[in-house]
N, C-alpha and C positions, 0 to 999 in steps of 0.2 A: 329704879327701872333702868336708868342709863348704865349703872355699874354692871347690872346683870347682863345687859346687852353687850357691853364690852367683853365680858367673860365669854359670852356666847361666840363672839367674833374670834377670840383667841383660840377657843376650842375647835373652831372650824377651819383654822388656818392650816395650809398644807403641811407645814413643818410640825404642827402639833399632832396631826393624825397620820402623817405619812402618805396622804392621798388627797386628791382633789375633792372639795366639798360636793356632796350630792345635790341634785336639783332641788330636792325637798328642803335641804338645809338653806339653799339660796332663797327659796320662796319664803322660808321662815324669817330670814334676815330682812327681806323686802317688807313683809308684813309688820315686823317689829319697827322698822324705820318709819313706815306709814303711821303706826300708832304713836310713836314718839313725836312725829311732826304734828299730828292732830292734837296731841296733848299740849304742845308748845303754842299752837295757834289758839287753843281754848284759854290757856293761861294768859296769853297776850290780850285777848278780848276782855278777860276778867280784870286785868290790870288797868286797861283803858277805861272800863266802866267805873272802877273804883276811883281812879284819878279824876274822872269827870264829876263824880258825885262829890268828892272832897272839894274840888274847885268850886262847884256850885254852892256848897254849904259855906265855904270860906268867904266867897264873894257876895253872899246874900242875894244872889240872883242879879247882881249888877256888874257892869263891865269894870275891868281894872283900870288903874290910872294911865297905863301905857297903851290902852286901846285907841284905835284910830278915831279921830273926831268925826269922820264921815266914812260911809261905806258906798262903794260904787255899785250901782244897780243897772247901769247902761248895758244893753245887750244881753241881760240875763232873762231867762224864761220867767213869765209871770202869769198870774191869774187875778181877776178882780178889777175893780174900777181904778183907773189911773188917777182919778180925782180923790181917792181915799187918802186921808191924812195919816192914818196909821198903817205902817208897813210891817209885815211879818216876813222875815228872811230866814230861810232854812238852809243850813249847810248839810249836804247829804253825800252819801257814798253808796253807789248802786250795788255793791257787794256786801254791805253791812246788814246783818240780820235784824238789828234793832231798827234800822231805817225801814226795812221791809215791813216790820211789824207796825211801825207808825203809819206807813202809807196805807196799809190794809185795814187798820182798826181805829185810828184816831183822825187822820186827815179828812176822811169823808164827812165827819161831823163839823170840823172847822170849815170845810168848803160849804157845807149846807147853811151853817148859821152865820158865817161872817164874810166869806168870799162872794158867794152868789148874791148875798143881800147888799153888796157894795160897801160894807162897813170897813173892810180891810183889803189891801192889795197884798198878794202873796208872791214872793220872789224866791227862786231857787238858785243857790250857789253850790259849786262843787267842792267837796273836800275828800278826795280819794285817799284812803289810808293805805298807801302802797306797801308798807312794811308787813301788813297782815292780810291785805286784800290785793293780790297781784293783778287782778283784772279790773280793778276799780277805775284806774286812770283811763284805760282805753274805753271803758263803758261811758265815762264822763265825756270823752271826746265824741263818741258816737251820738250821745244825747244832744250835744251842742250842734253837731252837724245836722241832725234831724231838725233842730230848732231853726236852722237857716231856711228851711222850707215850711216853717209853721207847723211842724209835726212833733214838737218836743214832748208834749204830754202823751201822745200815742206811743212814742218810743219809751218814755219814762215808765209807763205802765207795763210794757213788755219786758223791760230790763228787770223791774222788781218782781215780775211774775216768773222770771227765769234766772234768779240770782246765782244758781250753781252752774249755769251754762253761759258764760260771758266771754267765750273765745272769739277770735276775729271772724271766723266763718259764721258763727252764730249771730254775731252783731249785724252782719250783712243781712242775714235772714230776718232778724227783727226789724231792720230798716225797711225791708221789702214789705213786711206785714204792716208797718206803720204808714205805708204809703209814700216813702221817701224814694226819690229818683236814685237808682243804683249807681249810675255814672257819677252824678254830683256827690253822692255820699262817699264813694271811694276816693274821689279827688280831694274832698274836704279832709278826710282822715289822713291820706298820704301827705297832704300839704301842711299838716300841723297848724291848720287855720286857727284853732281855738286854744292852743297851748298857752298863749299869753294871758287870756282871760281866766283860764283855770288856775294858772299859777298865782294870779292876782287874788283870786278867791282864797287859795290856800294861805297866802301871805296875810291876808286880812284876818283869817281865822287864828293864825298864830299870834298876831298882834293883839287879838281879843281874848287870848288865853283859852281858846277852844282847841282841845286836843283830840276830840272824838266826835262821833256822829251817832244819831242826828243831834244837831244843836240849832237853836233858834234865837233870833234877835227880834225884839219888838222895837221898831224905830219910827221916827217921824220923817215925813217927806220934806226935802229941801226945795227951795224955790227953783233951783236949776233943773229939776226934773230928772236928774241923772244920779243923784246921791241921796242918801238918807243919814240922819243922825241917830246912831244906835243908843238904846237905853237899856231896857230889861233884857236879860239873857236867860234862856231856859235850856238846860242840858238834859239830853236823853228823851226817850219815848215815854214821857210822863203821861199820867191819866188825863183824859180830856178835861176833867174839872180843873186841873192845874192851868191849862192853856186858857180855858174860859174865864177863870178868875183874873188872870193877868191881863187878858185882852179887855175885859169889861171895866177894870179899874182905869186903864188908859183911855178907853173910849169915853168914860164919864168925865174926864178932865176937860 
């Protein structure tokens, strides 16, 4: 496809035809560029998914030897009992379609069976994959700014419901819908208030051999209340039965 496209460009060059390309030719070039870009993005998503699958299989669902001994959960959005000894940590990307699928089809069952019952505490960390999801980082910032006002989950739901529309203006609209104060929200975003915490999440994911989203850690709470000790890792939007089996085994210990 790329070779054919290059030949098309050469054929449309002024020197090749002796005249300026027609508007229809320019439109054709634009459409071809868009198609190539979409193909590249799809290929990158497939590569990421394959890499995550291979990592999960190679590691047997456990963290690698270079993984951090503890994960910081201070200041991260959460659901569930703070007294729960088992912590489920999600690394998410608001522009990731697999994350969106997990949120709509799997998370409700986990919330019903384990979070609402107080069996586990659920923590969200940000892992925006900026190379393939250009709006993911600013969406993560928006979610954390909403969290400052106790509106993270309302913003979380709106971002995942509108994954294809995560521009700056749209993020402000979702903040309004989530009940976030517009002035405080804009100040938070402009002030880069949460850059450090998002970068820390990204670094922890890298150290834990997590290269894609969604990814999950099942961890135990530490006495300091601000960190957890990671154990089992689950890559991807797996079936609910996968999560249930892993959680039940750890709860039984």
